[in-house]
N, C-alpha and C positions, 0 to 999 in steps of 0.2 A: 580242777579249779580250787584254788586256795580259799580257806575260810578264815575270817578274822572276827574277833569279838567286837560288838558294839558296846561302848562304855558311856557312862554318864559323866557329869562334871565332877563327881566324887571318886571316879575311878572304878566304880562297880560295873559288873557285867549287865548289859541291858538287851542282849540278843546277839545274833550272828548275821554276817553278810558274806556272800561269796564273791570274791574278786574275779573279774573276767580275765582269762588268760591272754586275750588279745591286747589287753591294756596293761596288765600288771605282771605278766609272766613271759614276755618276749626277751630275746637276747639283745641287750642294749647295743646300739650302733654308735660307737664313740665318735667316729669321724663325722657322722651326720649331726650329732648333738653339738660338736665343736663348730661346725659350719653355721648351724641355725643360731647358736648363742652369739657367735661373732657378728652375724648379720643384725641380730637384735640390739647388741650393744653399739654397733656402728650407727644404727638408725636413731639412737638416743642422742648422738652428738649434735650440738647446735649448728656447727659449721659456720659460725659468724666471724671467724678469725679474718683479719684484714690488715695488711701493711702497705706502705706506699712505695711505688716504684720511683725511679729518678724523674719520670715525667709528671708525677703527682706531688713531689716535694716542692714547697714554695722556694723561690729564689733560684740562683744558679743560671740565670739567663745570659750573663756576660762572661766572657772569657777571663779567667783570673789574671793572666799576664800574657804578654805577647809570645808568639810562637818561638822565636829564636832570639838569642843574644843575652838571655838572663842566666844561663848556666843550669837552670832547673829543668826538670822533666816537663814536657809539653802537657798542658791540661786544657780541657774545653769547658768544664763546668765544676763548680764546687759541690754539686749535688750528685756527682757520679758515685757508684756503689762503694768505691774504695776510700771515699772521703768521710770524715766524721760528720754526721748529720745528713749524709746523702741517702739516696734511695736504696731499696733492697732488691737484690737480684733474684729473679724467679719468686717474687713476693707471693705469699699465700693469700688467696682471695676467698670470699664467701662461697660455699659449695654445699651440696648435699652428699652425705656419706651413706645414704640408704642403699641397701642391696635388695634386689628382687629375689625372693625365696619362694619356690612353689609351695602351695598349700599342703600337698601330700607330704613334702619333706617336713614341714612344721608339725603336722599331726604325728608323723612317725617319730620325730625327735621328742615330742611330749610323751608318747607311749614308752619310748626308751628310757627317759628320765624317771617316769613313774615305776617302770619295771626295776630300775636300779635301786630305788628307794624301797620298793616292796621286797626285793631280795635281801635287803639288810634288816627287814622287819621294822621299818620306820614309817609305815603308813598305818594310820589309825582312823577309826570311824567313831565319832563322838556325838552324843545328843546333848547339846548345850541347853540347859534349862534355867537360864538366868531370868529371875523375875524382874529385875531392874538392872540397868548398867552399873557395873561395879568392877573396877580394876583390881581390887583386893580379891574378889571372888575369882577373877580370871587367873591371877597368880596362883591362888590355892588350887584351882582346877589343873593347871599345868603341873604343879607339884604332885598332885594326886595321881596324875597320869604318868609321872616319872619322865617327863619330857624336858630335855635340857638342850641348850644351844639355840641356834636359829630355827624358828618355827614358822611354817606356812599354814595359815588357817583359811580354808575354802568355805565360804558362806554364801547364802542367798541374800537378796536384797531385803527380804522380810525379817532376817535375823538382826534386828536393830539393836537389841540389848547386847548381843554378843559382839557386834561391831564396835559399839561404844565401850565395851569392857576391855577389848584387846587393843584398841587404837593407841592407847598411851604407853604401851610396852614397846621399847625400842627393838627388842630382839624378835618381835612377832610381826610378820607381814600378813595382811589380810587381802584377799581378792575374791571375786565372784567366780563361779564355775566357768562362765564364758570367757573370763580373762586368764584362765590358767595357761601357763606357758612353760617351756622347758627351762628357761633361765631361772625363774622363781623356784622351780622344783629343785634344780641342781644347787642353787645358792642356799637352800635350807637343809637343815639336818633332819627335820621331821615334817611330814605332810599330814595335816588333820582335816578329814572330810566330815561331812554330816551325811545322814541318810539321803537327803535330797540332792547333794552335790557329788556323790560318789559316781564316777563314770561306770556305766554298764555293770550294775550290781544286782544281786538277788538278795532281797531283804526279807528277814524273818521277823515276825511280830515280837515286841518286847516280852521277855520271860520265856521265849521258846528257844530250844537248842537246834532245831532243824530249819534249814532255809525254806522259804516259801515260794513266792512268785517273783518273776522278773520285774524290775522297775526300769523305766526308760532312762537313757543316759542323760544326765544333767537335767533334772526336772525343771530347775529354774530357767535354764536356757531354752528348753522346749516350750515352757509357758510363755516366755518372751516371744519365741518364734510364732506360737499360736496366736498371741495378741496381734503380732505384726501381720500374720496371714488374714486375720479377721478384718483388721483395718484396711488391708489391701483389697479384700473382697468387697467391703463397703464402698471404698473409693471406686472399685471397678464397676459396681452396680450403679453408683451415681454417675460415673463416666458413661455407662451404657445408656442411662436415661437421657443424659445431655446429648449423646450421639444420636439417639432416636429422635429427639426433639429437633436437632440440627438437620437430620435427614428429612423429616417432615417439612420443616421450614424451607429447605432447599427444593423439595419436590413442589411445594406450593408456589415458590418463586418461579421455578421452571414452567409450571402449568400456566401461571399468569403471563409469563413472558411469551409462551407459545400462543395463548389466546390473543394477546396483543399483536403478535406477528401475523396471526391469521386475519385479524381485523384489518391490519394495515395492508395485508396482501389483497383482501377483498376490495378495500378502497382503491388500492393500486390498479386492480383489474378493471374497476369501473372507470377510473381515469384513463387507463389505456384504451378501453372501448370508446370513450368519448373522444380521445385523440385520434383514433382510427376513423371514427365517423367524421370528425372535423377534417382530417386529411382527405377522406373520400369526397366530401363536399367541395373542398378546395380543388381537388383534381377535376371534379365535374365542372366546376366553374371555369377552370383553366381550359378544359376541353371546349365548353360553350364559347368562351372568348376566342379560342383558336378558330373554331368554326366560323364565328362572326367575322373574324379578321380575314379568313380565307375568302368569305363572300365579298367583303369590301374590296379585297385585292382583285378578285375576278371582275368586280364592277369597274374598278379603276382601269384595269387592262382593257376591258371592252370599250370604256369611254375614250381611252387613248387611241385605240384602233379606229374608232369612228371619226375622231378628230383628224387623224392622219389621212383617212380616206377622203374626207371632205377637202382637206388641203390639196390633195392630188387633183381632184376634179376642178377645183377653183383655179 
């Protein structure tokens, strides 16, 4: 693993860091870097170009002259593509030029670009100790570090003084560690990291020649992810509380609905028994009426027979 010196804004040595071989010592994949950079530049395109076809150009509804007899070529519209002021054939329309690039390819292209710059000795680790924003101090720091050409400075969101110091320099591009990409690395002659933004490094304390303990990759990015995780856990806890309250309310609603159904069922059973009793009484009355009717019918038959008998004897 290669070691590089950590320097301060005056160019003096302030410690050492060990560069991770997986990030800064791999064999660059030129074809992959080309593909990723091409996709990144394509995604930057606005894609708002638009021209009119012959159907969209105003006018041209009438035939310019009659079909035959004029000696000229037949024409149907003055807005045809071969006419001046006519529409455009296969006119470009708004579209998206974005290409889908797998995340593994993007990360590999970034490591290839960093390895290419590290192989040329153009990766530095600097402790910016600006007390206040100063463009003059930033220019002096770059001169002390003997950095020339286009420079990429990787900072954290907390390095406000360094941000404001470098932002007025046209040949300096500033980005956060989570925004680091292959194109910005390849477009720059120098890449300047801080202790906090150096990917996968082993940092030694200031004034020490020997490396010490490993530091997590991209502390700024990890702190952002940690904050995001905490917010998600809080949201999850709040969501669990709401879910439990919703389950309790649903159970209470179902319990109340079950009790009401039970009461309605009991009331329905009572009504059913009353209906059965009423039907039974009605049946008994019908039976009694039927028996009475049979008795009357028998009496009527007997009376008729007696009347017939008396008629015969008379």
